[in-house]
C-alpha positions as semicolon CSV with decimal commas, in nm:
position;residue;x (nm);y (nm);z (nm)
1;M;11,142;13,148;7,407
2;T;11,172;12,772;7,467
3;E;11,494;12,739;7,268
4;T;11,650;13,035;7,448
5;I;11,570;12,895;7,793
6;I;11,697;12,548;7,701
7;R;12,016;12,693;7,552
8;D;12,074;12,892;7,870
9;D;12,026;12,585;8,091
10;A;12,380;12,503;8,195
11;Y;12,268;12,181;8,365
12;L;12,073;12,021;8,083
13;W;12,334;11,743;8,073
14;L;12,204;11,618;8,408
15;E;11,885;11,505;8,231
16;D;12,087;11,224;8,070
17;V;11,956;10,968;8,318
18;E;12,229;10,704;8,282
19;G;12,494;10,913;8,110
20;E;12,848;10,860;8,243
21;R;12,899;11,228;8,328
22;A;12,563;11,262;8,502
23;L;12,602;10,941;8,704
24;S;12,953;11,041;8,806
25;W;12,804;11,365;8,943
26;V;12,535;11,163;9,124
27;R;12,789;10,931;9,282
28;E;12,991;11,228;9,406
29;R;12,684;11,385;9,568
30;N;12,579;11,053;9,720
31;A;12,925;11,003;9,869
32;E;12,915;11,352;10,022
33;T;12,573;11,289;10,176
34;T;12,661;10,945;10,305
35;A;12,975;11,078;10,469
36;A;12,789;11,371;10,624
37;L;12,474;11,202;10,755
38;T;12,554;10,837;10,823
39;G;12,799;10,650;11,041
40;N;12,679;10,795;11,372
41;D;12,478;10,625;11,644
42;R;12,156;10,820;11,586
43;F;12,144;10,741;11,213
44;T;12,212;10,373;11,283
45;E;11,947;10,364;11,554
46;M;11,688;10,528;11,328
47;Y;11,772;10,304;11,033
48;D;11,754;9,989;11,246
49;G;11,428;10,103;11,408
50;I;11,259;10,182;11,076
51;R;11,387;9,864;10,912
52;A;11,257;9,663;11,209
53;V;10,899;9,784;11,170
54;L;10,906;9,743;10,793
55;D;11,022;9,381;10,832
56;A;10,830;9,304;11,153
57;D;10,675;8,958;11,174
58;D;10,382;9,084;11,382
59;R;10,253;9,343;11,135
60;I;9,921;9,270;10,965
61;P;9,966;9,061;10,649
62;M;9,734;9,257;10,419
63;I;9,521;9,042;10,191
64;A;9,312;9,061;9,876
65;W;9,044;8,820;9,760
66;H;9,076;8,609;9,449
67;G;8,842;8,319;9,401
68;R;8,814;8,102;9,713
69;R;9,130;8,228;9,878
70;V;9,306;8,541;9,995
71;Y;9,649;8,646;9,869
72;N;9,931;8,838;10,036
73;L;10,265;8,980;9,925
74;W;10,498;8,952;10,225
75;K;10,830;9,136;10,250
76;D;11,077;9,098;10,534
77;G;11,450;9,067;10,593
78;T;11,456;8,719;10,441
79;H;11,234;8,810;10,148
80;P;11,315;9,172;10,057
81;R;11,154;9,146;9,712
82;G;10,854;8,958;9,842
83;L;10,690;8,622;9,897
84;W;10,356;8,596;9,716
85;R;10,140;8,352;9,909
86;R;9,779;8,252;9,974
87;T;9,549;8,091;10,225
88;T;9,177;8,065;10,300
89;L;8,989;8,334;10,489
90;E;8,915;8,088;10,769
91;S;9,282;8,002;10,807
92;Y;9,370;8,371;10,796
93;R;9,146;8,432;11,096
94;G;9,378;8,219;11,309
95;A;9,696;8,326;11,483
96;E;9,914;8,120;11,246
97;P;9,757;8,102;10,898
98;A;9,856;7,810;10,676
99;W;10,022;8,002;10,393
100;E;10,097;7,838;10,059
101;T;10,379;8,001;9,863
102;V;10,271;8,095;9,511
103;L;10,589;8,271;9,396
104;D;10,915;8,360;9,571
105;L;11,031;8,680;9,401
106;D;11,377;8,665;9,558
107;A;11,434;8,313;9,428
108;L;11,303;8,419;9,087
109;A;11,532;8,722;9,078
110;A;11,833;8,509;9,173
111;A;11,751;8,243;8,915
112;E;11,698;8,493;8,634
113;G;11,965;8,746;8,731
114;E;11,711;9,028;8,749
115;N;11,625;9,276;9,025
116;W;11,253;9,207;9,006
117;V;11,017;9,436;9,195
118;W;10,651;9,336;9,227
119;Q;10,420;9,571;9,037
120;G;10,086;9,390;9,035
121;V;9,865;9,104;8,925
122;T;9,564;9,078;8,692
123;F;9,347;8,770;8,750
124;L;9,140;8,590;8,491
125;R;8,785;8,613;8,629
126;T;8,571;8,490;8,342
127;G;8,518;8,155;8,171
128;P;8,623;7,799;8,267
129;L;8,974;7,899;8,374
130;A;8,850;8,184;8,596
131;G;8,905;8,229;8,966
132;E;9,240;8,083;9,059
133;R;9,367;7,926;8,740
134;R;9,551;8,197;8,547
135;C;9,684;8,548;8,603
136;L;9,916;8,803;8,446
137;L;10,204;8,919;8,666
138;S;10,374;9,257;8,619
139;L;10,738;9,264;8,730
140;S;10,948;9,577;8,724
141;R;11,324;9,604;8,701
142;G;11,435;9,809;8,999
143;G;11,095;9,962;9,071
144;A;11,028;10,151;8,747
145;D;10,673;10,200;8,618
146;A;10,764;10,010;8,303
147;A;10,723;9,638;8,363
148;V;10,750;9,293;8,208
149;V;10,417;9,104;8,189
150;R;10,412;8,724;8,216
151;E;10,129;8,473;8,238
152;F;10,127;8,256;8,550
153;D;9,951;7,924;8,618
154;L;9,800;7,926;8,968
155;D;9,748;7,549;8,970
156;A;10,097;7,447;8,859
157;L;10,252;7,750;9,038
158;E;10,475;7,830;8,743
159;F;10,492;8,065;8,448
160;V;10,300;7,945;8,143
161;A;10,530;7,825;7,867
162;D;10,453;8,027;7,552
163;G;10,188;8,217;7,749
164;F;10,099;8,582;7,720
165;T;10,429;8,769;7,766
166;L;10,523;9,132;7,710
167;P;10,870;9,288;7,723
168;E;10,941;9,586;7,946
169;A;10,704;9,873;7,872
170;K;10,432;10,081;8,031
171;S;10,173;9,825;7,925
172;D;9,806;9,784;8,007
173;V;9,639;9,440;8,002
174;S;9,292;9,309;8,085
175;W;9,157;8,957;8,037
176;I;8,868;8,895;7,797
177;D;8,868;8,517;7,837
178;A;9,124;8,239;7,877
179;D;9,264;8,289;7,527
180;R;9,223;8,663;7,467
181;V;9,327;8,984;7,640
182;F;9,292;9,352;7,574
183;V;9,641;9,496;7,548
184;G;9,805;9,833;7,506
185;T;10,184;9,831;7,482
186;D;10,483;9,956;7,290
187;T;10,473;9,784;6,951
188;G;10,685;10,044;6,776
189;P;10,642;10,396;6,636
190;G;10,292;10,536;6,680
191;S;10,183;10,291;6,949
192;M;10,252;10,517;7,250
193;T;10,136;10,868;7,332
194;S;10,361;11,167;7,393
195;S;10,310;11,097;7,766
196;G;10,464;10,752;7,723
197;Y;10,148;10,543;7,772
198;P;9,966;10,308;7,531
199;R;9,783;10,482;7,251
200;Q;9,619;10,172;7,101
201;V;9,389;9,901;7,233
202;R;9,433;9,561;7,071
203;V;9,257;9,227;7,109
204;W;9,542;8,981;7,152
205;T;9,474;8,610;7,096
206;R;9,686;8,336;7,250
207;G;9,969;8,231;7,020
208;Q;9,957;8,553;6,820
209;A;10,238;8,808;6,800
210;V;10,119;9,114;6,987
211;A;10,210;9,340;6,695
212;D;9,973;9,134;6,478
213;A;9,678;9,170;6,717
214;P;9,402;9,383;6,562
215;V;9,366;9,740;6,686
216;I;9,008;9,808;6,798
217;F;9,065;10,161;6,929
218;E;9,324;10,433;6,884
219;A;9,370;10,760;7,069
220;S;9,545;11,075;6,949
221;P;9,924;11,091;6,988
222;D;9,881;11,391;7,220
223;D;9,626;11,219;7,443
224;V;9,746;11,072;7,772
225;S;9,646;10,712;7,700
226;A;9,391;10,462;7,576
227;R;9,297;10,153;7,773
228;A;9,033;9,881;7,793
229;S;8,899;9,725;8,111
230;S;8,704;9,404;8,078
231;D;8,399;9,387;8,307
232;P;8,404;9,055;8,496
233;S;8,066;9,131;8,653
234;A;7,923;9,077;8,303
235;D;8,130;8,757;8,259
236;G;8,362;8,933;8,016
237;E;8,087;9,008;7,764
238;R;8,160;9,380;7,776
239;A;8,439;9,624;7,850
240;I;8,492;9,994;7,904
241;I;8,738;10,162;7,672
242;R;8,876;10,490;7,801
243;R;9,039;10,756;7,588
244;S;9,210;10,993;7,831
245;T;9,243;11,325;7,652
246;D;9,418;11,471;7,956
247;F;9,467;11,374;8,319
248;F;9,112;11,467;8,421
249;H;8,907;11,423;8,103
250;S;8,821;11,098;7,927
251;E;8,584;10,969;7,666
252;R;8,431;10,639;7,777
253;Y;8,296;10,376;7,539
254;L;8,102;10,058;7,605
255;Y;8,253;9,775;7,402
256;A;8,016;9,480;7,356
257;G;7,967;9,241;7,069
258;G;8,243;9,413;6,876
259;T;8,057;9,747;6,887
260;L;8,171;10,071;7,050
261;T;7,905;10,298;7,204
262;R;7,997;10,632;7,360
263;I;7,875;10,668;7,721
264;D;7,715;11,013;7,715
265;V;7,841;11,166;8,038
266;P;8,070;11,467;8,094
267;D;8,432;11,391;8,010
268;D;8,544;11,491;8,360
269;A;8,291;11,269;8,539
270;G;8,391;10,953;8,721
271;V;8,233;10,645;8,561
272;D;8,200;10,290;8,692
273;V;8,008;9,999;8,540
274;H;7,910;9,700;8,754
275;R;7,652;9,433;8,673
276;E;7,340;9,621;8,558
277;W;7,448;9,957;8,702
278;L;7,620;10,270;8,574
279;L;7,770;10,490;8,846
280;V;7,848;10,855;8,765
281;R;8,045;11,088;8,995
282;V;7,979;11,447;8,888
283;R;8,285;11,675;8,899
284;T;8,138;11,984;8,734
285;D;7,769;12,077;8,722
286;W;7,586;11,851;8,475
287;T;7,251;11,950;8,329
288;V;7,029;11,663;8,215
289;G;6,697;11,779;8,076
290;D;6,556;12,027;8,327
291;V;6,775;11,908;8,615
292;T;7,124;12,033;8,699
293;H;7,329;11,789;8,905
294;P;7,592;11,981;9,106
295;A;7,960;11,890;9,131
296;G;8,035;11,626;9,396
297;L;7,708;11,436;9,344
298;L;7,704;11,057;9,299
299;L;7,439;10,920;9,062
300;V;7,334;10,570;8,963
301;T;7,122;10,438;8,679
302;R;7,068;10,117;8,486
303;L;7,334;10,087;8,217
304;D;7,115;9,943;7,942
305;D;6,850;10,211;7,994
306;F;7,110;10,488;7,983
307;I;7,272;10,355;7,664
308;A;6,924;10,338;7,508
309;G;6,868;10,707;7,588
310;G;6,698;10,689;7,928
311;R;6,804;10,944;8,189
312;D;6,642;10,813;8,506
313;L;6,923;10,908;8,745
314;T;6,909;10,833;9,119
315;V;7,110;11,044;9,364
316;L;7,316;10,830;9,604
317;F;7,517;11,109;9,765
318;T;7,490;11,488;9,787
319;P;7,786;11,687;9,925
320;D;7,768;11,975;10,171
321;P;8,028;12,242;10,259
322;H;8,197;12,007;10,507
323;T;8,136;11,661;10,355
324;S;8,256;11,509;10,028
325;L;8,268;11,168;9,864
326;S;8,618;11,024;9,873
327;Y;8,540;10,711;9,668
328;A;8,293;10,424;9,621
329;D;8,358;10,047;9,609
330;W;8,125;9,775;9,483
331;T;8,066;9,448;9,660
332;R;7,902;9,181;9,442
333;T;7,567;9,361;9,437
334;G;7,606;9,643;9,690
335;L;7,803;9,963;9,719
336;I;8,019;10,118;9,993
337;L;8,068;10,495;10,002
338;V;8,366;10,643;10,186
339;L;8,291;11,003;10,285
340;L;8,512;11,272;10,434
341;A;8,360;11,515;10,685
342;D;8,626;11,780;10,755
343;V;8,882;11,517;10,649
344;Q;8,747;11,248;10,882
345;S;8,584;10,936;10,744
346;R;8,228;10,807;10,750
347;L;8,108;10,498;10,562
348;E;7,768;10,437;10,407
349;L;7,666;10,087;10,296
350;L;7,409;10,077;10,016
351;R;7,195;9,783;9,901
352;Y;6,930;9,779;9,631
353;R;6,608;9,612;9,748
354;D;6,243;9,645;9,655
355;G;6,310;9,906;9,388
356;E;6,520;10,147;9,595
357;W;6,859;10,194;9,758
358;H;6,877;10,138;10,134
359;K;7,154;10,295;10,340
360;T;7,335;10,188;10,658
361;V;7,584;10,428;10,819
362;L;7,905;10,299;10,980
363;G;8,062;10,523;11,241
364;S;8,434;10,599;11,253
365;E;8,505;10,515;11,614
366;L;8,823;10,334;11,506
367;G;8,971;10,641;11,339
368;Q;9,010;10,685;10,966
369;T;8,844;10,390;10,790
370;D;8,893;10,279;10,430
371;V;8,768;9,991;10,222
372;W;9,070;9,765;10,185
373;D;8,906;9,512;9,953
374;T;8,574;9,364;9,847
375;N;8,502;9,014;9,720
376;P;8,360;9,053;9,370
377;D;8,323;8,678;9,321
378;A;8,101;8,573;9,611
379;D;7,849;8,706;9,859
380;E;7,874;9,066;9,985
381;Q;8,202;9,047;10,174
382;Y;8,429;9,342;10,239
383;L;8,741;9,432;10,435
384;L;8,784;9,760;10,624
385;L;9,117;9,902;10,739
386;S;9,101;10,156;11,021
387;S;9,383;10,353;11,179
388;G;9,487;10,697;11,301
389;F;9,805;10,894;11,352
390;T;9,859;10,717;11,686
391;L;9,609;10,431;11,643
392;P;9,760;10,109;11,502
393;P;9,570;9,955;11,211
394;T;9,275;9,721;11,255
395;L;9,155;9,498;10,971
396;R;8,786;9,404;10,989
397;H;8,567;9,171;10,787
398;G;8,203;9,240;10,714
399;V;7,913;9,119;10,505
400;L;7,680;9,374;10,351
401;G;7,344;9,339;10,523
402;G;7,494;9,131;10,805
403;D;7,619;9,206;11,154
404;A;7,871;9,478;11,234
405;P;8,219;9,416;11,089
406;Q;8,434;9,186;11,302
407;T;8,807;9,226;11,371
408;L;9,030;8,994;11,170
409;K;9,372;9,131;11,265
410;Q;9,498;9,401;11,500
411;G;9,831;9,564;11,429
412;P;10,074;9,629;11,716
413;A;10,196;9,970;11,831
414;Y;10,541;10,042;11,691
415;F;10,613;10,361;11,884
416;P;10,512;10,498;12,227
417;A;10,209;10,726;12,197
418;D;10,145;10,806;12,564
419;G;10,067;11,175;12,589
420;V;10,064;11,217;12,210
421;T;9,737;11,366;12,084
422;T;9,585;11,448;11,746
423;R;9,430;11,792;11,711
424;Q;9,273;11,962;11,412
425;F;9,308;12,334;11,346
426;F;9,215;12,566;11,061
427;A;9,447;12,828;10,915
428;T;9,324;13,131;10,722
429;S;9,476;13,146;10,374
430;A;9,552;13,466;10,182
431;D;9,205;13,478;10,024
432;G;9,026;13,399;10,351
433;T;8,976;13,025;10,287
434;Q;8,983;12,807;10,599
435;V;9,246;12,535;10,552
436;P;9,237;12,235;10,788
437;Y;9,543;12,068;10,926
438;F;9,621;11,795;11,181
439;V;9,880;11,836;11,457
440;V;10,017;11,517;11,616
441;G;10,237;11,552;11,922
442;R;10,246;11,639;12,290
443;P;10,037;11,953;12,351
444;D;10,260;12,065;12,637
445;A;10,584;12,025;12,442
446;G;10,610;12,398;12,377
447;P;10,777;12,511;12,054
448;A;10,897;12,169;11,941
449;P;11,084;12,051;11,631
450;T;10,796;12,016;11,387
451;L;10,767;11,835;11,054
452;L;10,492;11,971;10,826
453;S;10,385;11,757;10,530
454;G;10,161;11,835;10,234
455;Y;10,068;11,739;9,880
456;G;9,791;11,956;9,732
457;G;9,732;11,814;9,385
458;F;9,550;11,573;9,155
459;E;9,249;11,553;9,391
460;V;9,453;11,338;9,633
461;S;9,336;11,361;9,995
462;R;9,576;11,344;10,290
463;V;9,392;11,164;10,570
464;P;9,498;11,040;10,917
465;S;9,681;10,707;10,910
466;Y;9,924;10,509;11,123
467;N;10,279;10,561;11,000
468;P;10,536;10,372;11,209
469;I;10,819;10,536;11,013
470;I;10,709;10,885;11,122
471;G;10,630;10,743;11,465
472;R;10,976;10,599;11,528
473;G;11,183;10,853;11,345
474;W;11,003;11,168;11,459
475;L;10,721;11,141;11,714
476;A;10,900;10,903;11,952
477;R;11,195;11,144;11,962
478;G;10,983;11,436;12,078
479;G;10,896;11,586;11,741
480;T;10,555;11,719;11,634
481;Y;10,407;11,601;11,304
482;V;10,162;11,806;11,096
483;V;9,958;11,722;10,786
484;A;9,814;12,014;10,588
485;N;9,498;11,957;10,380
486;I;9,563;12,231;10,127
487;R;9,370;12,304;9,811
488;G;9,454;12,096;9,507
489;G;9,367;11,781;9,702
490;G;9,029;11,612;9,724
491;E;8,949;11,668;10,091
492;Y;8,638;11,873;10,011
493;G;8,551;11,725;9,675
494;P;8,619;11,834;9,315
495;A;8,588;12,207;9,389
496;W;8,874;12,188;9,643
497;H;9,090;12,045;9,369
498;R;8,978;12,278;9,089
499;S;9,041;12,587;9,302
500;A;9,418;12,527;9,272
501;L;9,444;12,417;8,908
502;R;9,669;12,581;8,651
503;E;9,676;12,961;8,699
504;N;9,521;12,915;9,044
505;R;9,809;12,694;9,157
506;P;9,948;12,958;9,394
507;R;9,643;12,910;9,617
508;A;9,781;12,572;9,724
509;Y;10,112;12,736;9,808
510;E;9,941;13,019;9,996
511;D;9,747;12,758;10,193
512;F;10,063;12,576;10,295
513;A;10,236;12,899;10,391
514;A;9,929;12,994;10,598
515;V;9,950;12,666;10,789
516;A;10,320;12,725;10,856
517;A;10,249;13,074;10,991
518;D;9,958;12,945;11,199
519;L;10,178;12,681;11,364
520;V;10,417;12,953;11,477
521;A;10,136;13,187;11,586
522;R;9,987;12,912;11,804
523;G;10,322;12,847;11,971
524;I;10,337;12,490;11,840
525;T;10,679;12,560;11,690
526;T;10,910;12,836;11,574
527;R;11,033;12,920;11,229
528;E;11,379;12,786;11,315
529;R;11,231;12,453;11,432
530;L;10,982;12,408;11,148
531;G;11,076;12,157;10,878
532;I;10,865;12,054;10,579
533;E;10,851;11,740;10,369
534;G;10,682;11,633;10,045
535;G;10,731;11,414;9,739
536;S;10,635;11,416;9,370
537;N;10,375;11,694;9,337
538;G;10,451;11,747;9,705
539;G;10,814;11,785;9,597
540;L;10,707;12,070;9,371
541;L;10,531;12,216;9,674
542;M;10,860;12,196;9,866
543;G;11,047;12,364;9,580
544;V;10,799;12,652;9,576
545;M;10,822;12,690;9,952
546;L;11,201;12,705;9,919
547;T;11,203;12,973;9,652
548;R;10,894;13,180;9,745
549;Y;10,867;13,144;10,123
550;P;11,220;13,070;10,248
551;E;11,172;13,291;10,554
552;L;10,905;13,055;10,696
553;F;11,112;12,738;10,737
554;G;11,415;12,599;10,911
555;A;11,465;12,295;10,683
556;I;11,316;12,132;10,373
557;V;11,306;11,769;10,256
558;C;11,209;11,744;9,889
559;A;11,160;11,395;9,737
560;V;11,121;11,272;9,374
561;P;11,015;11,625;9,279
562;L;10,897;11,823;8,981
563;L;11,103;12,141;8,982
564;D;11,171;12,256;8,626
565;M;10,822;12,356;8,514
566;R;10,963;12,489;8,185
567;R;11,054;12,139;8,068
568;Y;10,844;11,904;8,281
569;H;10,610;11,826;7,989
570;L;10,904;11,704;7,780
571;L;11,034;11,460;8,042
572;L;10,894;11,107;8,081
573;A;10,525;11,115;8,184
574;G;10,523;11,494;8,228
575;A;10,297;11,568;7,932
576;S;10,013;11,383;8,108
577;W;10,005;11,647;8,384
578;M;9,945;11,956;8,172
579;A;9,577;11,960;8,273
580;E;9,696;12,006;8,633
581;Y;9,970;12,264;8,577
582;G;9,942;12,411;8,226
583;D;10,139;12,399;7,901
584;P;10,479;12,571;7,927
585;D;10,486;12,615;7,548
586;D;10,174;12,833;7,566
587;P;10,295;13,188;7,644
588;D;9,988;13,256;7,859
589;D;10,050;12,942;8,067
590;W;10,422;13,007;8,098
591;A;10,341;13,358;8,221
592;Y;10,203;13,211;8,546
593;L;10,417;12,896;8,558
594;S;10,730;13,109;8,543
595;L;10,628;13,284;8,863
596;F;10,654;12,969;9,074
597;S;10,868;12,720;8,878
598;P;11,137;12,650;9,142
599;Y;11,426;12,585;8,905
600;Q;11,380;12,918;8,729
601;N;11,330;13,108;9,056
602;V;11,652;13,030;9,240
603;R;11,804;13,370;9,317
604;A;12,153;13,475;9,418
605;G;12,197;13,617;9,764
606;V;11,875;13,476;9,911
607;P;11,924;13,295;10,246
608;Y;11,744;12,969;10,162
609;P;11,692;12,717;10,444
610;P;11,902;12,398;10,447
611;T;11,750;12,153;10,200
612;L;11,773;11,778;10,135
613;I;11,663;11,666;9,787
614;T;11,626;11,296;9,704
615;T;11,522;11,104;9,395
616;S;11,571;10,771;9,212
617;T;11,761;10,694;8,894
618;R;11,491;10,440;8,809
619;D;11,203;10,683;8,847
620;D;11,046;10,671;8,500
621;R;10,751;10,887;8,600
622;V;10,910;11,206;8,739
623;H;11,246;11,252;8,570
624;P;11,543;11,257;8,810
625;G;11,677;11,552;8,611
626;H;11,442;11,780;8,805
627;A;11,619;11,704;9,132
628;R;11,969;11,690;8,987
629;K;11,946;12,028;8,812
630;M;11,791;12,199;9,115
631;V;12,074;12,077;9,335
632;A;12,334;12,193;9,083
633;R;12,178;12,539;9,062
634;L;12,154;12,574;9,439
635;R;12,517;12,466;9,473
636;E;12,612;12,722;9,210
637;H;12,474;12,992;9,441
638;G;12,651;12,852;9,747
639;Q;12,336;12,724;9,914
640;N;12,323;12,457;10,184
641;V;12,178;12,169;9,980
642;T;12,225;11,796;10,036
643;Y;12,147;11,534;9,770
644;Y;12,088;11,161;9,756
645;E;11,979;10,959;9,453
646;N;11,886;10,596;9,494
647;I;12,000;10,402;9,190
648;E;11,681;10,191;9,211
649;G;11,334;10,243;9,350
650;G;11,112;10,396;9,083
651;H;10,880;10,681;9,176
652;G;10,852;10,550;9,531
653;G;11,223;10,619;9,575
654;A;11,302;10,271;9,711
655;A;11,280;9,918;9,572
656;D;11,277;9,730;9,904
657;N;11,250;9,784;10,278
658;A;11,623;9,834;10,326
659;Q;11,631;10,117;10,072
660;L;11,316;10,271;10,215
661;A;11,457;10,265;10,569
662;Y;11,784;10,418;10,448
663;K;11,606;10,699;10,265
664;W;11,395;10,790;10,569
665;A;11,687;10,764;10,810
666;L;11,878;11,012;10,593
667;A;11,582;11,251;10,602
668;F;11,537;11,227;10,979
669;E;11,907;11,265;11,050
670;F;11,912;11,576;10,831
671;L;11,605;11,718;11,007
672;W;11,721;11,646;11,360
673;R;12,059;11,805;11,293
674;T;11,897;12,112;11,141
675;L;11,592;12,157;11,366
676;G;11,670;11,961;11,678
677;D;11,980;11,905;11,880
678;G;12,250;11,939;11,617
679;E;12,519;11,675;11,578
680;A;12,446;11,318;11,680
């Protein structure tokens, strides 16, 4: 069956990412889109407005702790790739912090002739060079997931000559001490999994060729990955090695003194080790002795006791039908739980004293609140970031066990929100499930141009947040914005996610369709004025809406999408997602996948709504072939489809603020023409 379908795929050549024929086709489509959507006053105004907020000097410079100082990556018009800088927390409190430049990425890119995009930093946090002495920087060419890794000296503010360096690959690194790191990278045949991630864990010693570093753990070629994470809370004396058998199941091993010990918890449980504690988040019911711990529970126990066979588990959180645990973050010795009650946040601060855990509840009067960072090196400090759809962000600093968190920085308003409200409604899905969604707009606007967004996968929750791009490009122009919390996400815990896995995937699509119908029934919009938007797994959602529910929508924006579910597992990282969707090579799985795979379900003679599909040539996670082939097939059937492919940008679709602003301005111009007032 597979060979027949591939042979019949007339657009397979578009999967050749940088092939001359494929890129020529891309350039033709880009030229058509640019000519159609840009060059008018409205596009220019939206682009300039979005670019202005992305580059604004008065936005909050977000920080992360390392050692005695806080670090920030700052991007603006002068520094599009980013200025990595640092200051003290006390200086940061002031109106004009005294920033010290650590690395100018734009200057580095110019000097080296590379289009470097910041991907991340791993700090050495154990031993005499810990704190702010050494780190490993990951730099991506054009925004891809694959990155170059280079050791950086935080005293000399320069790269370390003959330091730890890895060529471009999807690598994983974690410090052991100043002269050793755990590493997983591409060292040749057999070193990477079929999903394109490291299969081996090596202990790499300074001065040694990485291919000569001894392998201490090896996963199966068909696993997703293997990785090791050193535990700095134990001063590097132990690590957790994770063998991910699929996206949601992993074997975890404690690595200490050269010995591997399996951590005996369910493979789908969340596991975190910190100081003397083992934290277990239960995702499916777990029976221990005579006690069954239900899905969604959070448990804690002493690590050494558990490894020795003890099962004295303490419950830290129990879910209810409306409340779930979103995530938990450690401070040095305490724990912060972020809960969602009908998709609205509540925080619980936990400290262990006198033989038990004591809880303090933080309200959510500032809107949706998340833990931005904690200081693992000193005291019990934490940073909270609060915002809402119309509430600009506030960054607060707190100390566990101290006074209420105090405001560090307040973000400005980037769009007028007078008269704009946030309301929550519930739509009834096909099987009777109540599906929440947020409506942001003017209640008296009548049937307004409406943009509905969703994701519905991988246990990712869509929560209220301040988005100046949506604010300027949509809300400020009279549009209504909607976020649907459909199944497949994590809004109501693991069960909400599991209910839309694999053969149950259509439930997520039924949920989204139910929200669309509910918006029309309530008079918030009409079918002709209802547009939808989503990316990645949300791009798959858009593709399904296009091919299964075309009568519900007036326009669709589909970004960096999965669309060919017959071949997704053969393209880039696709094999790692089979636990979410299924295996197309299994006839039973293809039987249900074939019913909603968008690429295979384009039909002649169906009046599909106007659609804009975007992707990135440099996306090495979701293959750009999905988007290209879908556009080609829609064009074959004479459909109204517009396409734009950014040559850079990775899975985010943009490598810098200018590209991001351009991508969104294209989307808004397309939507306003289709749903709003027509030509600019």
